[in-house]
C-alpha positions, 0 to 999 in steps of 0.5 A: 500500500505504501509503495502504491501511495508513493507511486501516485504521489510521484506521478502527481509531482511529475505531472505538476512539474510537466504542466509547469514546464509546459506553461512556462514554455507557452508563456515564453513562446507567447512573449517571443511572438508578441514581443512582450515588453519590447518596443521601437520608435516608428521611423519617419518615412515621409518623402522616401521612395517605397524601396527606401521606406522598406529598407528603413523599416527593415533596419527599424524592425517594422513592416510597411504597407501601402494602403492609399495614395494622394496627388500632390503636384509639387511632390515627387510621384511615388514617395511617401506622403503620410504614414500611420502610426505617425513618426516617433510613435511607440510600436511593437517590433514587427508592427506594420506601418501603413503608408499613403504615397503620392500618386503619379497621376491625380484621381478623384474621390467621392466627398463624404457627408461631414455635416454635424461630425465632430472635428476629430471625426471629420479629419479622420474621414478626410484622411481616409479619403486621401484628403487634407484638412486645411483651415479651421474657421470657427463661428458661434454655435451651441456646440464646439467643434461640430462641422457646419460646412466645408469648402475647397479653394473657396468653393462649397463642397457637398456630400457626393461631389468628386474632388481630387485626392490630396485636395485641402479641405477647409472646415467651418466649425462651431464654437461655444463662447464658454468653451473657446480656449485651447493650449499651444502644442510643442512643435519643435523638431516636427516636420510641416505636415506633423506640425499642422496635424498637432495644431489641428488636434488643438483647434488651431491654424497654421500661421505665417511659415518661414523657411531658412535659406537652406530650404531650396526646394519643395522636397527640402520643405517637406523634410525641414523641421520646426525650430521656432514657433510664434507662441510658446508651448502651453500658451492659451489661445482662442480656438481658430487662432494662428501659430507661426513657424520657422523651419530649417534643415539644420537640426543643430538649431533645435538646441537653441530653444 
């Protein structure tokens, strides 16, 4: 009886050890697959050709996928115009970065219905259609940041209209008098497109933009970064206000702030 008891106990201990080892192996394998606890910074692929973006992605340990295209006249055809997640975002190794490239020929998209959308929703919808958010024009309304009308080059755009992909769309949005203040973001080191996005996140507009003498072409302007802004980060301003920028290719100037 004692021998049988020892045999049962031994088997139970062995089974427990096996289950423990199996669980540890599964946990280790899952961590290896999901890169648990590891992260990388998403590279900036803007203005790169697809082959350059793929090479940079491989070096950074991420993947790239082209999911959309726009048409920007002054930008070289086939280069990356925008990416998601944005440059500098923290992502897991192996994560796919989705790219919007500049088309060689223009294409048209059906304009969505944005009336009554929140500013955040409207910007996301425009981005999904390959369109850019332009100026934010605020008018008095019962609700803040609800879209009231849209226009392109001064002409009102209606849902269902065909517009050229990559067009800039101005939004007229409401603002309640008791909810009309916002804070200026820190734009230092950001490229122009990133700076515009950050300003729009806060309900602000791009003001006067000045480029240093080292910026000689449109491609240079795409790669230039902000080293001065007209209003300090954290400054309180009214919604729809402008923030001016100074951009350069000389990143050493970032240390001057």
